[in-house]
DSSP file (Angstrom, degrees, kcal/mol; ACC not computed):
  #  RESIDUE AA STRUCTURE BP1 BP2  ACC     N-H-->O    O-->H-N    N-H-->O    O-->H-N    TCO  KAPPA ALPHA  PHI   PSI    X-CA   Y-CA   Z-CA
    1    1 A M              0   0    0      0, 0.0     2,-0.1     0, 0.0   115,-0.1   0.000 360.0 360.0 360.0 134.2    3.8  -17.9  -10.0
    2    2 A A        -     0   0    0    115,-0.0     2,-0.5     1,-0.0   113,-0.2  -0.435 360.0-161.9 -71.8 141.7    2.4  -15.2   -7.7
    3    3 A T        -     0   0    0    111,-2.3   113,-0.1    -2,-0.1    83,-0.0  -0.948  19.9-124.0-129.9 108.9    0.3  -12.4   -9.3
    4    4 A W        +     0   0    0     -2,-0.5     2,-0.3   111,-0.1    81,-0.1  -0.130  40.3 155.8 -54.9 148.2   -0.2   -9.1   -7.3
    5    5 A Q        -     0   0    0     83,-0.1     2,-0.4    80,-0.1   109,-0.1  -0.898  44.9-102.7-162.6 152.3   -3.8   -8.0   -6.7
    6    6 A C        -     0   0    0     -2,-0.3     2,-0.7    62,-0.1    -2,-0.0  -0.641  29.4-137.4 -84.8 134.5   -5.3   -5.9   -4.1
    7    7 A V    >   -     0   0    0     -2,-0.4     3,-0.8    99,-0.1     4,-0.4  -0.800  23.3-122.6 -93.5 107.7   -7.1   -7.6   -1.3
    8    8 A K  T 3  S+     0   0    0     -2,-0.7    47,-0.1     1,-0.2    -1,-0.0  -0.183  90.1  15.8 -55.3 141.9  -10.4   -6.0   -0.4
    9    9 A Q  T 3  S+     0   0    0     45,-0.5    -1,-0.2     1,-0.0    46,-0.1   0.787  94.4 107.2  60.9  36.0  -10.8   -4.8    3.3
   10   10 A C    <   +     0   0    0     -3,-0.8    -2,-0.1    44,-0.2    96,-0.1   0.829  43.5 176.2 -92.7 -68.5   -7.2   -5.1    4.0
   11   11 A G    >   +     0   0    0     -4,-0.4     3,-1.3    43,-0.1     4,-0.3   0.535  29.6 133.9  72.0   8.2   -6.2   -1.4    4.2
   12   12 A A  G >  S+     0   0    0      1,-0.2     3,-2.3     2,-0.2    -1,-0.1   0.925  73.0  55.0 -44.5 -49.4   -2.6   -1.9    5.3
   13   13 A C  G 3  S+     0   0    0      1,-0.3    -1,-0.2     3,-0.1    -2,-0.0   0.678  96.8  69.5 -66.4 -14.2   -1.5    0.7    2.6
   14   14 A C  G <  S+     0   0    0     -3,-1.3    32,-2.1     1,-0.1     2,-1.1   0.599  71.3  95.5 -77.1 -11.8   -3.9    3.1    4.3
   15   15 A H  B <   +A   45   0A   0     -3,-2.3    30,-0.2    -4,-0.3    29,-0.1  -0.741  53.1 172.7 -81.9 100.9   -1.8    3.2    7.3
   16   16 A L        +     0   0    0     28,-2.0    29,-0.2    -2,-1.1    -1,-0.2   0.351  11.4 154.0 -97.1   2.8    0.1    6.4    6.3
   17   17 A D    >   -     0   0    0     27,-0.7     3,-2.1     1,-0.2     4,-0.3  -0.075  36.5-149.7 -40.1 107.4    2.1    7.1    9.5
   18   18 A P  G >  S+     0   0    0      0, 0.0     3,-1.5     0, 0.0     6,-0.2   0.731  89.8  72.6 -55.8 -29.7    5.1    9.0    8.2
   19   19 A A  G 3  S+     0   0    0      1,-0.3    -2,-0.1     2,-0.1    -3,-0.0   0.789 100.5  44.9 -57.7 -26.7    7.3    7.7   10.9
   20   20 A Y  G <  S+     0   0    0     -3,-2.1    -1,-0.3     1,-0.2     3,-0.1   0.431 112.9  54.7 -92.1  -2.0    7.3    4.3    9.0
   21   21 A R    X   +     0   0    0     -3,-1.5     3,-1.5    -4,-0.3    -1,-0.2  -0.472  61.6 158.5-126.0  59.9    7.9    6.1    5.6
   22   22 A P  T 3  S+     0   0    0      0, 0.0     3,-0.4     0, 0.0    -1,-0.1   0.670  71.9  56.5 -63.2 -16.4   11.0    8.2    6.2
   23   23 A D  T >>  +     0   0    0      1,-0.2     3,-2.1    -3,-0.1     4,-0.6   0.134  66.0 120.6-108.3  22.2   11.8    8.4    2.6
   24   24 A L  H X> S+     0   0    0     -3,-1.5     4,-1.3     1,-0.3     3,-1.0   0.858  74.4  57.5 -51.6 -40.0    8.4   10.0    1.4
   25   25 A H  H 34 S+     0   0    0     -3,-0.4    -1,-0.3     1,-0.3    -2,-0.1   0.597  92.6  68.8 -73.0  -7.1   10.3   13.0    0.0
   26   26 A D  H <4 S+     0   0    0     -3,-2.1    -1,-0.3     1,-0.1    -2,-0.2   0.814 118.6  17.8 -78.9 -29.6   12.4   10.8   -2.3
   27   27 A Y  H << S+     0   0    0     -3,-1.0     2,-0.5    -4,-0.6    -2,-0.2   0.345 109.9  78.3-132.4  12.8    9.5   10.0   -4.4
   28   28 A L  S  < S-     0   0    0     -4,-1.3    -1,-0.0     4,-0.0    48,-0.0  -0.965  74.6-122.6-112.4 140.2    6.7   12.5   -3.8
   29   29 A S     >  -     0   0    0     -2,-0.5     4,-3.0     1,-0.1     5,-0.2  -0.200  35.1-102.2 -63.5 167.4    6.6   15.9   -5.2
   30   30 A P  H  > S+     0   0    0      0, 0.0     4,-1.8     0, 0.0     5,-0.2   0.918 125.4  46.9 -57.6 -38.5    6.4   18.8   -2.7
   31   31 A E  H  > S+     0   0    0      2,-0.2     4,-2.2     1,-0.2     5,-0.2   0.935 113.7  47.3 -69.5 -43.2    2.6   19.2   -3.5
   32   32 A E  H  > S+     0   0    0      1,-0.2     4,-4.0     2,-0.2     5,-0.2   0.908 109.8  53.2 -67.8 -41.1    2.0   15.4   -3.2
   33   33 A L  H  X S+     0   0    0     -4,-3.0     4,-2.5     2,-0.2    -1,-0.2   0.881 110.0  49.1 -60.1 -39.2    4.0   15.2    0.2
   34   34 A E  H  X S+     0   0    0     -4,-1.8     4,-1.6    -5,-0.2    -1,-0.2   0.914 112.6  46.5 -67.0 -44.3    1.8   18.0    1.5
   35   35 A L  H  X S+     0   0    0     -4,-2.2     4,-1.0     2,-0.2    -2,-0.2   0.959 113.0  51.8 -64.0 -50.2   -1.4   16.2    0.3
   36   36 A Y  H >X S+     0   0    0     -4,-4.0     3,-1.6     1,-0.2     4,-0.5   0.954 110.6  45.9 -47.0 -56.3    0.0   13.0    1.9
   37   37 A L  H >< S+     0   0    0     -4,-2.5     3,-0.9     1,-0.3    -1,-0.2   0.806 108.6  56.0 -67.2 -28.7    0.7   14.5    5.2
   38   38 A S  H 3< S+     0   0    0     -4,-1.6    -1,-0.3     1,-0.2    -2,-0.2   0.640 103.4  57.6 -75.9 -11.6   -2.7   16.2    5.3
   39   39 A M  H << S+     0   0    0     -3,-1.6     8,-2.5    -4,-1.0     2,-0.6   0.536  80.9 101.5 -85.5 -16.9   -4.3   12.7    4.8
   40   40 A V  B <<  +B   46   0B   0     -3,-0.9     6,-0.2    -4,-0.5     5,-0.1  -0.607  50.2 160.3 -88.1 127.4   -2.7   11.2    7.9
   41   41 A G    >   -     0   0    0      4,-3.5     3,-1.8    -2,-0.6     5,-0.1  -0.075  41.8  -1.0-115.5-146.1   -5.2   11.1   10.7
   42   42 A E  G >  S-     0   0    0      1,-0.3     3,-1.7     2,-0.2    -1,-0.2  -0.199 129.4  -8.1 -49.2 118.2   -5.8    9.3   14.0
   43   43 A E  G 3  S-     0   0    0      1,-0.3    -1,-0.3    -3,-0.1   -26,-0.2   0.761 128.9 -60.3  58.2  27.7   -3.0    6.7   14.9
   44   44 A G  G <  S+     0   0    0     -3,-1.8   -28,-2.0     1,-0.3   -27,-0.7   0.365 100.1 138.3  94.7  -6.2   -1.5    7.1   11.5
   45   45 A W  B <   -A   15   0A   0     -3,-1.7    -4,-3.5   -30,-0.2    -1,-0.3  -0.416  61.7-100.7 -78.3 148.8   -4.5    6.0    9.5
   46   46 A C  B >   -B   40   0B   0    -32,-2.1     3,-1.4    -6,-0.2    -6,-0.2  -0.429  25.0-131.9 -66.2 138.9   -5.6    7.8    6.2
   47   47 A I  T 3  S+     0   0    0     -8,-2.5    -1,-0.1     1,-0.3    -7,-0.1   0.682 106.7  56.4 -67.0 -14.9   -8.5   10.1    7.0
   48   48 A N  T 3  S+     0   0    0     -9,-0.3     9,-3.5   -34,-0.1     2,-0.6   0.494  85.1  97.1 -96.0   0.4  -10.3    8.6    3.9
   49   49 A F  E <   -C   56   0C   0     -3,-1.4     2,-0.9     7,-0.2     7,-0.2  -0.803  69.0-144.6 -91.9 118.6  -10.0    5.2    5.2
   50   50 A D  E  >> -C   55   0C   0      5,-2.9     4,-2.9    -2,-0.6     5,-1.1  -0.761   7.8-162.9 -82.8 108.1  -13.3    3.9    7.0
   51   51 A I  T  45S+     0   0    0     -2,-0.9    -1,-0.2     1,-0.2     5,-0.0   0.759  84.2  56.7 -66.3 -28.8  -11.9    1.8    9.7
   52   52 A N  T  45S+     0   0    0      1,-0.2    -1,-0.2     3,-0.1    -2,-0.0   0.962 122.9  22.7 -63.0 -53.4  -15.4    0.1   10.2
   53   53 A T  T  45S-     0   0    0      2,-0.2    -2,-0.2    -3,-0.0    -1,-0.2   0.653  99.9-134.4 -89.3 -20.0  -15.8   -1.1    6.7
   54   54 A R  T  <5 +     0   0    0     -4,-2.9   -45,-0.5     1,-0.3     2,-0.3   0.857  62.3 120.3  62.1  42.8  -12.2   -1.1    6.0
   55   55 A E  E   < -C   50   0C   0     -5,-1.1    -5,-2.9   -46,-0.1     2,-0.5  -0.910  68.4-101.3-131.2 158.0  -12.6    0.6    2.6
   56   56 A C  E >   -C   49   0C   0     -2,-0.3     3,-0.8    -7,-0.2    -7,-0.2  -0.683  18.1-154.3 -83.0 128.4  -11.5    3.8    1.0
   57   57 A R  T 3  S+     0   0    0     -9,-3.5    -1,-0.1    -2,-0.5    -8,-0.1   0.769  97.7  35.1 -66.6 -27.2  -14.1    6.6    0.9
   58   58 A I  T >  S+     0   0    0    -10,-0.3     3,-1.5     1,-0.1     4,-0.4   0.014  74.1 137.1-114.3  22.0  -12.4    8.2   -2.1
   59   59 A Y  G X  S+     0   0    0     -3,-0.8     3,-1.4     1,-0.3    -1,-0.1   0.816  73.7  47.8 -54.4 -54.2  -11.2    5.1   -3.9
   60   60 A P  G 3  S+     0   0    0      0, 0.0    -1,-0.3     0, 0.0    -2,-0.1   0.820 124.2  34.9 -61.4 -32.5  -12.2    6.2   -7.5
   61   61 A N  G <  S+     0   0    0     -3,-1.5    -2,-0.2     2,-0.0    -3,-0.0   0.176  86.2 141.5-107.4  16.2  -10.6    9.7   -6.9
   62   62 A R    <   -     0   0    0     -3,-1.4    -3,-0.0    -4,-0.4     5,-0.0  -0.218  58.2 -93.7 -61.8 145.7   -7.6    8.6   -4.7
   63   63 A P    >   -     0   0    0      0, 0.0     3,-2.2     0, 0.0     4,-0.2  -0.126  35.5-102.6 -62.8 162.6   -4.3   10.3   -5.3
   64   64 A R  G >  S+     0   0    0      1,-0.3     3,-2.5     2,-0.2     5,-0.1   0.891 119.7  60.3 -46.0 -51.2   -1.5    9.0   -7.6
   65   65 A F  G 3  S+     0   0    0      1,-0.3    -1,-0.3     3,-0.1    -3,-0.0   0.572  99.6  57.4 -63.8  -6.7    0.5    7.7   -4.7
   66   66 A C  G <  S+     0   0    0     -3,-2.2     2,-0.4    -7,-0.0    -1,-0.3   0.437  91.0  90.9 -96.2  -1.9   -2.3    5.4   -3.7
   67   67 A R    <   -     0   0    0     -3,-2.5     2,-1.0    -4,-0.2    -3,-0.0  -0.786  62.8-149.7-104.1 135.5   -2.5    3.7   -7.0
   68   68 A V        +     0   0    0     -2,-0.4   -62,-0.1     4,-0.1    -3,-0.1  -0.782  47.1 140.7 -99.7  89.4   -0.7    0.5   -8.1
   69   69 A E     >  -     0   0    0     -2,-1.0     4,-2.3    -5,-0.1     5,-0.3  -0.966  62.0-121.4-129.1 145.6   -0.3    1.1  -11.7
   70   70 A P  H  > S+     0   0    0      0, 0.0     4,-2.2     0, 0.0     5,-0.3   0.910 113.9  45.2 -59.7 -46.0    2.6    0.4  -14.1
   71   71 A E  H  > S+     0   0    0      1,-0.2     4,-2.0     2,-0.2     5,-0.2   0.884 114.3  49.9 -66.2 -33.5    3.0    4.2  -15.1
   72   72 A V  H  > S+     0   0    0     -3,-0.3     4,-2.9     2,-0.2     5,-0.3   0.954 113.0  44.4 -70.2 -45.7    2.8    5.4  -11.5
   73   73 A F  H  X>S+     0   0    0     -4,-2.3     4,-2.3     1,-0.2     6,-1.5   0.889 112.4  51.5 -72.1 -40.5    5.3    2.9  -10.1
   74   74 A E  H  X5S+     0   0    0     -4,-2.2     4,-1.3    -5,-0.3    -1,-0.2   0.957 117.0  41.2 -59.6 -46.6    7.8    3.6  -13.1
   75   75 A N  H  <5S+     0   0    0     -4,-2.0    -2,-0.2    -5,-0.3    -1,-0.2   0.943 123.2  37.1 -67.4 -43.6    7.6    7.4  -12.4
   76   76 A M  H  <5S+     0   0    0     -4,-2.9    -3,-0.2    -5,-0.2    -2,-0.2   0.886 138.5  10.9 -77.2 -39.9    7.6    7.2   -8.7
   77   77 A Y  H  <5S-     0   0    0     -4,-2.3    -3,-0.2    -5,-0.3    -2,-0.2   0.413  94.4-114.6-124.6  -3.2   10.1    4.4   -8.0
   78   78 A G     << +     0   0    0     -4,-1.3     2,-0.5    -5,-0.7    -4,-0.3   0.802  62.4 153.3  69.1  28.7   11.7    3.6  -11.4
   79   79 A I        -     0   0    0     -6,-1.5    -1,-0.3    -9,-0.1    -2,-0.1  -0.825  39.3-136.4 -86.5 121.8   10.1    0.2  -11.4
   80   80 A T    >>  -     0   0    0     -2,-0.5     3,-1.5     1,-0.1     4,-0.8  -0.336  23.9-107.6 -74.2 162.1    9.5   -1.1  -14.9
   81   81 A P  H 3> S+     0   0    0      0, 0.0     4,-0.5     0, 0.0     3,-0.4   0.812 121.2  55.1 -60.2 -29.1    6.2   -2.8  -15.8
   82   82 A E  H 34 S+     0   0    0      1,-0.2     4,-0.3     2,-0.1     3,-0.0   0.664 111.5  44.5 -77.4 -15.9    7.9   -6.2  -15.9
   83   83 A E  H <> S+     0   0    0     -3,-1.5     4,-2.4     2,-0.1     5,-0.2   0.464  91.0  89.8 -98.8  -9.1    9.2   -5.6  -12.4
   84   84 A L  H  X S+     0   0    0     -4,-0.8     4,-3.5    -3,-0.4     5,-0.3   0.926  82.1  53.1 -59.2 -55.3    5.8   -4.3  -11.1
   85   85 A N  H  X S+     0   0    0     -4,-0.5     4,-2.1     1,-0.2    -1,-0.2   0.930 113.5  40.3 -51.4 -55.9    4.3   -7.6  -10.0
   86   86 A D  H  > S+     0   0    0     -4,-0.3     4,-2.1     1,-0.2    -1,-0.2   0.936 117.5  49.7 -60.1 -45.0    7.2   -8.8   -7.8
   87   87 A F  H  X S+     0   0    0     -4,-2.4     4,-2.3     1,-0.2    -1,-0.2   0.863 111.2  47.6 -63.5 -38.0    7.7   -5.3   -6.3
   88   88 A A  H  X S+     0   0    0     -4,-3.5     4,-2.1    -5,-0.2    -1,-0.2   0.856 110.4  52.1 -73.9 -31.1    4.1   -4.7   -5.5
   89   89 A I  H  X S+     0   0    0     -4,-2.1     4,-2.5    -5,-0.3    -2,-0.2   0.912 112.5  45.9 -68.9 -39.6    3.8   -8.1   -3.8
   90   90 A E  H  X S+     0   0    0     -4,-2.1     4,-2.1     2,-0.2    -2,-0.2   0.892 112.6  52.3 -66.2 -40.8    6.9   -7.3   -1.7
   91   91 A C  H  X S+     0   0    0     -4,-2.3     4,-3.0     2,-0.2    -2,-0.2   0.898 111.0  45.3 -52.8 -48.4    5.5   -3.9   -0.9
   92   92 A C  H  X S+     0   0    0     -4,-2.1     4,-3.4     2,-0.2     5,-0.4   0.917 111.6  50.6 -64.3 -49.1    2.3   -5.2    0.3
   93   93 A Q  H  X S+     0   0    0     -4,-2.5     4,-2.4    -5,-0.2    -1,-0.2   0.918 111.5  49.5 -58.2 -39.1    3.8   -8.0    2.3
   94   94 A E  H  X S+     0   0    0     -4,-2.1     4,-2.1    -5,-0.2    -2,-0.2   0.959 115.2  43.5 -66.1 -44.8    6.1   -5.5    4.1
   95   95 A Q  H  X S+     0   0    0     -4,-3.0     4,-2.2     1,-0.2     5,-0.3   0.939 112.6  50.6 -60.5 -43.3    3.3   -3.1    4.8
   96   96 A I  H  X>S+     0   0    0     -4,-3.4     4,-2.9     1,-0.2     5,-1.4   0.930 112.0  48.7 -65.5 -41.6    0.8   -5.8    5.9
   97   97 A E  H  <5S+     0   0    0     -4,-2.4     4,-0.3    -5,-0.4    -1,-0.2   0.903 110.7  51.7 -67.8 -34.0    3.5   -7.3    8.3
   98   98 A G  H  <5S+     0   0    0     -4,-2.1    -1,-0.2    -5,-0.2    -2,-0.2   0.819 121.8  30.6 -70.3 -27.0    4.2   -3.8    9.7
   99   99 A V  H  <5S+     0   0    0     -4,-2.2    -2,-0.2    -5,-0.2    -3,-0.2   0.901 140.1  12.5 -95.9 -41.6    0.5   -3.1   10.4
  100  100 A Y  T  <5S-     0   0    0     -4,-2.9    -3,-0.2    -5,-0.3    -2,-0.1   0.724 107.2-103.5-107.6 -23.4   -1.0   -6.4   11.2
  101  101 A G    > < -     0   0    0     -5,-1.4     3,-1.5    -4,-0.3     6,-0.3  -0.185  32.9 -87.6 108.9 157.1    2.0   -8.8   11.7
  102  102 A D  T 3  S+     0   0    0      1,-0.3    -1,-0.1    -5,-0.2    -5,-0.1   0.543 125.8  44.4 -84.4  -1.5    3.4  -11.4    9.5
  103  103 A R  T 3  S+     0   0    0     -6,-0.1    -1,-0.3    -3,-0.1    -2,-0.1   0.133  88.6 122.1-113.7  19.7    1.0  -14.2   10.8
  104  104 A S  S <> S-     0   0    0     -3,-1.5     4,-2.2     1,-0.1     3,-0.4  -0.326  77.5-108.0 -87.6 167.8   -2.2  -12.1   10.7
  105  105 A L  H  > S+     0   0    0      1,-0.2     4,-3.5     2,-0.2     5,-0.2   0.891 118.5  57.5 -49.8 -45.9   -5.3  -12.8    8.8
  106  106 A E  H  > S+     0   0    0      1,-0.2     4,-2.0     2,-0.2    -1,-0.2   0.867 107.5  46.3 -61.0 -37.1   -4.6  -10.0    6.4
  107  107 A M  H  > S+     0   0    0     -3,-0.4     4,-2.8    -6,-0.3    -1,-0.2   0.890 113.8  47.8 -75.7 -37.6   -1.3  -11.5    5.5
  108  108 A L  H  X S+     0   0    0     -4,-2.2     4,-2.1     1,-0.2    -2,-0.2   0.902 112.7  48.9 -65.9 -42.5   -2.7  -15.0    5.0
  109  109 A R  H  X S+     0   0    0     -4,-3.5     4,-2.0     2,-0.2    -2,-0.2   0.920 114.0  47.8 -59.9 -46.9   -5.5  -13.6    2.9
  110  110 A F  H  X S+     0   0    0     -4,-2.0     4,-2.4     2,-0.2     5,-0.3   0.960 110.8  49.1 -57.2 -59.2   -3.0  -11.6    0.8
  111  111 A N  H  X>S+     0   0    0     -4,-2.8     5,-3.0     1,-0.3     4,-0.7   0.878 113.2  46.9 -52.3 -45.0   -0.7  -14.5    0.3
  112  112 A K  H  <5S+     0   0    0     -4,-2.1     3,-0.3     3,-0.2    -1,-0.3   0.858 111.2  52.6 -67.9 -35.6   -3.6  -16.8   -0.8
  113  113 A A  H  <5S+     0   0    0     -4,-2.0    -2,-0.2     1,-0.2    -1,-0.2   0.930 113.1  42.2 -68.5 -46.4   -5.0  -14.2   -3.1
  114  114 A V  H  <5S-     0   0    0     -4,-2.4  -111,-2.3    -5,-0.2    -1,-0.2   0.543 113.6-114.8 -78.7 -11.9   -1.7  -13.6   -5.0
  115  115 A G  T  <5 +     0   0    0     -4,-0.7     2,-0.5    -3,-0.3    -3,-0.2   0.868  62.0 153.9  77.3  34.3   -0.9  -17.4   -5.1
  116  116 A Y      < -     0   0    0     -5,-3.0     2,-0.7    -6,-0.2    -1,-0.3  -0.887  29.2-160.0 -99.2 124.4    2.2  -17.0   -2.8
  117  117 A L        -     0   0    0     -2,-0.5     2,-0.0    -3,-0.1  -115,-0.0  -0.909  16.9-132.0-107.8 117.2    3.1  -20.1   -0.9
  118  118 A A        -     0   0    0     -2,-0.7     2,-0.4     1,-0.1    -2,-0.0  -0.344  19.1-121.1 -68.2 140.5    5.2  -19.4    2.1
  119  119 A K              0   0    0      1,-0.2    -1,-0.1    -2,-0.0     0, 0.0  -0.706 360.0 360.0 -81.0 132.3    8.2  -21.5    2.6
  120  120 A G              0   0    0     -2,-0.4    -1,-0.2     0, 0.0    -2,-0.0   0.394 360.0 360.0 165.3 360.0    8.4  -23.4    5.8
């Protein structure tokens, strides 16, 4: 069984380009949406993402919408704690594919870390 975990130095979720997330207003409060948009920097990357080290500069103080936690996902997306694991894996795979590609090193590292074996 695959188990979600964040893979260090991936950063796919730090690509915030609103063009790829048209439903932001569906799950962010007006204040969060304003904060989110203020965080979008060059080429759609979060202004708090260090592209050289591929790490978040504000990780301990990152906003709610940057956290993969049961209560956050239940509140924002209606995902129960029991559904979180599979939902988070799918979200990461979709984001990694969109940012780096489905055969990227980032996707391979993520799939290995979570224990996901691709069919094929």
